DOVEX-860731 format. One line per field, with one value per residue: residue in three letters; x, y, z negated of N, C-alpha, C in turn. Coordinates in Angstrom, 1 decimal. Last residue first. Example, Ala and Ser with C-alpha at 12.3 -4.5 7.8 and 13.67 -1.06 7.14 Angstrom:
aa	c(SER ALA);
nu	c(12.8 13.2);
nv	c(-2.2 -5.7);
nw	c(-7.1 -7.8);
cau	c(13.7 12.3);
cav	c(-1.1 -4.5);
caw	c(-7.1 -7.8);
cu	c(12.9 13.2);
cv	c(0.0 -3.3);
cw	c(-7.9 -7.8);
//
This chain:
aa	c(UNK UNK UNK UNK UNK UNK UNK UNK UNK UNK UNK UNK UNK UNK UNK UNK UNK UNK UNK UNK UNK UNK UNK UNK UNK UNK UNK UNK UNK UNK UNK UNK UNK UNK UNK UNK UNK UNK UNK UNK UNK UNK UNK UNK UNK UNK UNK UNK UNK UNK UNK UNK UNK UNK UNK UNK UNK UNK UNK UNK UNK UNK UNK UNK UNK UNK UNK UNK UNK UNK UNK UNK UNK UNK UNK UNK UNK UNK UNK UNK UNK UNK UNK UNK UNK UNK UNK UNK UNK);
nu	c(-29.2 -31.8 -31.7 -30.0 -31.7 -33.8 -32.4 -31.8 -34.4 -35.2 -33.3 -34.0 -36.6 -36.2 -34.6 -36.3 -38.3 -36.9 -36.3 -38.8 -39.3 -37.2 -37.9 -40.2 -39.1 -37.7 -39.8 -41.1 -39.1 -38.9 -41.4 -41.5 -39.4 -40.4 -42.7 -41.4 -40.1 -41.5 -39.9 -39.4 -37.0 -35.2 -32.8 -31.2 -29.1 -27.6 -27.3 -27.9 -28.3 -29.7 -28.5 -29.6 -30.0 -28.6 -30.5 -31.4 -33.9 -35.2 -37.7 -39.4 -42.1 -44.4 -44.7 -44.0 -42.3 -43.3 -45.8 -45.1 -43.8 -44.7 -43.1 -43.0 -45.2 -46.0 -47.6 -49.6 -49.8 -49.5 -46.9 -43.7 -42.0 -39.6 -38.0 -35.4 -32.9 -30.3 -27.5 -27.4 -25.0);
nv	c(-14.3 -13.4 -10.7 -9.6 -9.8 -8.1 -5.7 -5.5 -5.0 -2.7 -0.9 -0.8 0.2 2.7 4.0 4.0 5.7 8.1 8.5 9.0 11.4 13.0 13.1 14.6 17.1 17.4 17.7 20.0 21.9 21.7 22.5 25.1 26.2 25.8 27.4 29.9 30.0 27.4 24.9 22.5 19.8 18.4 18.9 17.8 17.6 16.0 16.9 19.4 18.9 18.3 16.9 14.4 13.6 14.7 14.1 14.5 14.8 15.1 16.5 17.2 18.6 17.8 14.3 12.0 10.6 10.9 9.8 7.2 6.4 8.7 10.9 12.1 14.9 17.8 20.6 20.9 20.9 18.2 17.9 18.3 16.8 15.1 12.3 11.5 9.9 10.0 8.9 8.5 9.2);
nw	c(63.9 64.3 63.5 65.5 67.7 66.9 66.9 69.6 70.7 69.3 70.2 72.9 72.8 71.6 73.6 75.8 74.8 74.5 77.2 78.3 77.0 78.0 80.7 80.6 79.9 82.3 84.1 83.2 83.6 86.4 87.2 86.3 87.8 90.4 90.3 90.1 92.6 94.7 96.6 99.1 99.5 96.9 94.5 91.6 89.0 86.2 83.7 81.4 78.0 75.8 73.7 73.7 76.4 79.2 82.2 85.6 88.0 91.3 92.9 95.9 97.8 99.1 100.1 101.4 99.7 97.1 97.5 98.1 95.7 93.0 90.7 88.0 87.7 89.8 90.9 93.8 96.6 97.3 95.1 94.0 91.1 89.1 87.6 85.3 83.3 80.8 78.9 75.5 73.0);
cau	c(-27.9 -31.5 -32.6 -29.6 -30.4 -34.1 -33.0 -30.7 -33.6 -36.0 -33.4 -32.6 -36.3 -37.0 -34.1 -35.1 -38.7 -37.5 -35.2 -38.1 -40.2 -37.3 -36.7 -40.3 -40.0 -36.9 -38.8 -41.8 -39.6 -37.7 -41.0 -42.5 -39.3 -39.2 -42.9 -42.3 -39.3 -41.3 -40.6 -39.4 -38.2 -35.5 -34.1 -31.2 -30.3 -28.0 -26.2 -28.4 -27.4 -30.5 -28.1 -29.3 -31.1 -28.1 -30.0 -30.8 -33.2 -34.7 -36.5 -39.1 -40.8 -43.8 -45.0 -44.9 -42.0 -42.0 -45.7 -45.8 -43.1 -44.7 -43.7 -42.9 -44.1 -46.3 -46.3 -49.5 -49.8 -50.8 -47.7 -44.9 -42.2 -40.8 -38.2 -36.8 -33.3 -31.7 -28.1 -27.6 -26.1);
cav	c(-14.6 -14.7 -11.6 -9.7 -10.5 -9.5 -6.2 -5.8 -6.1 -4.0 -1.2 -1.2 -1.1 1.7 3.7 3.3 4.3 7.5 8.3 7.8 10.3 12.7 12.4 13.2 16.4 17.3 16.6 18.7 21.7 21.4 21.1 24.2 26.3 25.2 26.0 29.5 30.0 28.8 25.3 23.9 20.5 18.3 19.3 17.8 18.4 16.0 16.1 18.8 19.3 18.8 18.3 15.1 14.0 14.1 14.9 13.7 15.5 14.3 17.0 16.3 18.7 19.1 15.5 13.0 10.7 11.3 11.2 8.0 6.4 7.4 10.7 10.7 14.1 16.5 20.1 20.7 22.2 18.9 17.2 19.0 17.2 15.9 13.2 11.5 10.6 9.5 9.7 7.7 9.7);
caw	c(63.3 64.7 62.8 64.1 67.7 67.1 65.7 68.7 71.2 69.2 68.7 72.5 73.5 71.0 72.2 75.8 75.1 73.3 76.3 78.7 76.8 76.6 80.3 81.0 79.0 81.0 84.3 83.2 82.3 85.6 87.6 85.8 86.4 90.0 90.5 89.0 91.3 94.3 95.4 98.8 99.8 98.3 95.0 93.0 89.4 87.7 84.3 82.7 79.1 76.9 73.9 72.4 75.6 78.0 81.1 84.6 87.0 90.2 92.1 94.8 97.2 99.5 99.3 102.1 101.1 97.4 97.1 99.1 97.0 93.6 92.0 88.3 87.1 89.0 90.4 92.4 95.9 97.6 96.1 94.3 92.5 89.2 88.7 85.7 84.5 81.2 79.9 76.7 73.8);
cu	c(-28.1 -30.2 -32.2 -30.4 -29.9 -32.8 -33.3 -31.2 -32.5 -35.1 -34.1 -32.7 -35.0 -36.8 -34.9 -34.5 -37.4 -37.8 -35.7 -37.0 -39.5 -38.2 -36.7 -39.1 -40.1 -37.8 -38.0 -40.8 -40.3 -38.2 -39.8 -42.0 -40.3 -39.1 -41.6 -42.5 -40.2 -40.5 -40.5 -40.4 -38.2 -36.8 -34.2 -32.6 -30.2 -29.2 -26.4 -27.2 -27.8 -29.6 -28.9 -29.0 -30.8 -29.1 -29.3 -30.2 -32.6 -33.8 -36.1 -37.8 -40.6 -42.4 -44.2 -45.3 -42.8 -41.7 -44.3 -45.7 -43.8 -44.0 -43.6 -43.6 -44.1 -45.0 -46.7 -48.1 -49.6 -50.9 -49.1 -45.6 -43.5 -40.9 -39.6 -37.0 -34.8 -32.1 -29.4 -28.2 -26.2);
cv	c(-14.8 -15.2 -13.1 -10.6 -10.7 -10.3 -7.7 -6.1 -6.5 -5.1 -2.5 -1.6 -1.6 0.3 2.7 3.0 3.5 6.0 7.6 7.5 9.0 11.6 12.1 12.4 14.9 16.7 16.4 17.5 20.3 21.1 20.7 22.7 25.2 25.1 25.2 27.9 29.5 28.8 26.8 24.1 21.9 18.9 19.1 18.1 18.4 16.8 16.0 18.2 18.6 19.3 19.0 16.6 14.7 14.5 14.1 14.6 14.4 15.1 16.1 16.7 17.6 19.3 16.7 14.2 11.8 11.5 11.7 9.5 7.3 7.5 9.2 10.4 12.7 15.8 18.9 20.1 22.1 20.2 17.9 18.2 18.0 16.3 13.9 12.5 10.5 10.4 9.1 8.6 8.9);
cw	c(61.8 64.0 63.1 63.2 66.3 67.1 65.8 67.3 70.2 69.6 68.5 71.0 73.0 71.5 71.5 74.4 75.2 73.6 75.0 77.7 77.2 76.3 78.8 80.6 79.3 80.0 83.0 83.3 82.2 84.2 86.7 86.0 85.8 88.5 90.1 89.1 90.2 93.0 95.2 97.6 99.3 98.6 96.5 93.5 90.9 87.9 85.8 83.4 80.4 78.0 75.0 72.6 74.3 76.9 80.1 83.5 86.0 89.3 91.0 94.2 96.2 98.9 99.8 101.3 101.8 98.9 97.4 98.8 98.0 95.0 92.4 89.6 87.7 88.6 89.5 92.0 94.4 96.7 96.1 95.4 92.7 90.7 88.6 86.9 84.7 82.4 80.4 77.8 75.1);
//
């Protein structure tokens, strides 16, 4: 299992995924989350700013879904790289 991380946050009252620099600096909250994708075990959870309980739940769910998207992309990139290496040999 390859650990993967993603961040969610709150900007202008909306919970969003993958904050840009300005949103991170001037938003109301940001919450990086790292997981082990096979088990959904949370490896890192940090929050700066303020979220209601419902916003926290939404941000956590969004960050975990984002982590799974990134994990799928990582797996595809690694498989492609090593398939190319095997083809050359």
